[in-house]
C-alpha positions in Angstrom: 0.0 0.0 -0.1 1.2 3.5 -0.8 -0.2 6.9 -0.1 -2.6 8.0 -2.8 -1.7 10.9 -5.2 -3.9 13.3 -7.1 -3.4 11.6 -10.4 -4.8 8.4 -8.6 -8.3 10.1 -8.3 -8.4 10.3 -12.1 -7.6 6.7 -12.3 -10.3 5.8 -9.8 -12.8 7.8 -11.6 -11.9 6.1 -14.8 -12.2 2.7 -13.2 -15.2 3.6 -11.2 -17.5 0.8 -12.4 -14.7 -1.9 -11.5 -15.1 -1.0 -7.8 -18.7 0.5 -7.6 -20.7 -1.5 -10.3 -23.9 0.4 -11.0 -23.8 2.9 -8.0 -22.4 6.3 -9.1 -20.2 7.6 -6.3 -17.9 9.6 -8.4 -19.0 12.9 -6.6 -17.5 11.4 -3.3 -14.0 11.0 -4.8 -12.8 14.4 -3.8 -9.2 15.4 -4.9 -9.0 17.7 -1.9 -9.3 14.8 0.4 -6.1 13.0 -1.2 -4.3 16.4 -1.3 -4.8 17.4 2.3 -4.9 13.9 3.9 -2.6 11.8 1.7 -1.0 9.9 4.5 -4.4 8.3 5.3 -5.6 7.9 1.7 -4.1 4.7 0.3 -4.1 2.7 -2.8 -3.0 -0.9 -3.5 -1.2 -0.9 -6.8 -0.6 -3.7 -9.1 0.9 -3.7 -12.8 -2.5 -3.6 -14.2 -3.6 -0.6 -12.1 -5.1 0.3 -8.7 -6.8 -3.0 -7.1 -8.1 -1.1 -4.1 -8.1 1.9 -2.2 -9.1 3.7 1.0 -9.9 7.6 1.3 -10.0 8.7 4.9 -8.8 11.3 7.2 -8.4 12.0 11.0 -10.6 14.6 12.6 -9.3 17.0 15.2 -11.3 15.1 17.8 -9.3 11.9 17.1 -11.6 10.0 14.9 -10.2 8.2 11.8 -13.0 8.6 9.3 -13.2 6.2 6.5 -14.7 8.1 3.6 -14.6 5.4 1.0 -13.0 1.9 0.8 -13.4 -0.2 -2.3 -11.6 -3.2 -4.0 -11.7 -3.8 -7.7 -13.9 -6.5 -8.9 -11.0 -8.9 -9.6 -9.6 -8.5 -6.1 -12.7 -9.2 -3.9 -12.4 -12.2 -1.7 -8.5 -11.7 -1.5 -8.5 -10.0 1.9 -7.3 -6.8 0.3 -10.1 -4.7 1.8 -9.3 -6.1 5.2 -5.6 -5.0 4.6 -6.4 -1.6 3.4 -8.7 -0.9 6.5 -5.7 -2.1 8.8 -3.1 0.0 7.1 -5.6 3.0 7.3 -6.2 2.2 11.0 -2.5 2.1 11.7 -1.8 5.4 9.8 -4.9 7.1 11.4 -3.6 6.0 14.9 -0.1 7.4 14.2 -2.0 10.8 13.4 -3.9 10.8 16.7 -7.0 8.8 16.1 -8.4 6.9 19.1 -11.4 5.5 17.2 -12.6 4.7 13.8 -15.9 5.7 12.2 -17.6 4.7 8.7 -21.0 5.3 7.3 -23.1 3.4 4.8 -26.6 3.3 3.3 -29.1 0.7 5.0 -29.1 -1.3 1.9 -25.5 -1.7 1.3 -25.4 -5.3 2.8 -21.8 -5.9 1.8 -20.3 -2.9 3.6 -22.5 -3.9 6.5 -21.2 -7.4 6.7 -17.6 -6.1 6.0 -17.6 -3.8 8.9 -19.1 -6.1 11.2 -16.5 -8.8 10.3 -13.8 -6.2 11.3 -15.5 -5.8 14.7 -17.2 -2.5 14.4 -20.4 -1.6 16.4 -23.2 -0.9 13.9 -26.1 1.7 14.9 -28.8 3.0 12.6 -28.9 6.7 12.8 -32.0 8.6 11.6 -31.6 11.7 9.5 -27.8 10.9 9.4 -27.5 12.2 5.9 -30.3 14.5 6.0 -34.0 14.4 6.9 -35.4 11.0 6.3 -32.1 9.6 5.3 -31.2 7.0 7.9 -27.5 5.5 7.6 -25.6 2.7 9.3 -22.8 4.3 11.3 -20.0 2.1 12.3 -17.4 2.6 15.2 -14.5 0.9 16.9 -11.5 1.7 18.8 -7.9 1.6 17.5 -5.4 0.1 17.2 -7.0 -2.9 15.4 -5.1 -5.7 17.1 -7.4 -8.2 15.6 -7.0 -7.0 12.1 -3.5 -7.5 10.6 -2.4 -6.2 7.4 
């Protein structure tokens, strides 16, 4: 895993469908996050491109926030997502994070199962993403001793 670079965002957008399928999350891929929080935005590179990535940052209150985490369609089931999460958690901890947080939609069963396997607590929060938009909020402490890269 290496720190993400601004040019990586362009590659991630070009290959968006390989990670997200029919869901259009391109607007969440903010170059400013990579520019400002490069040490906690990570990519897993291979000869054929980026196989997975995590875009995240540490808040002033000590929360390592996972904004996006994804693996390419041909890398699923390999443990890459778990390794990305562990490397992010370590980087966030080095930058002062005491806890991790992530948010997903109620219907994103894959993300919910993934975060629960990592030991995160899951709570449905009403109006989390605006009025009438409940989301699942995941939390857990760091370091992630049980999750090894």
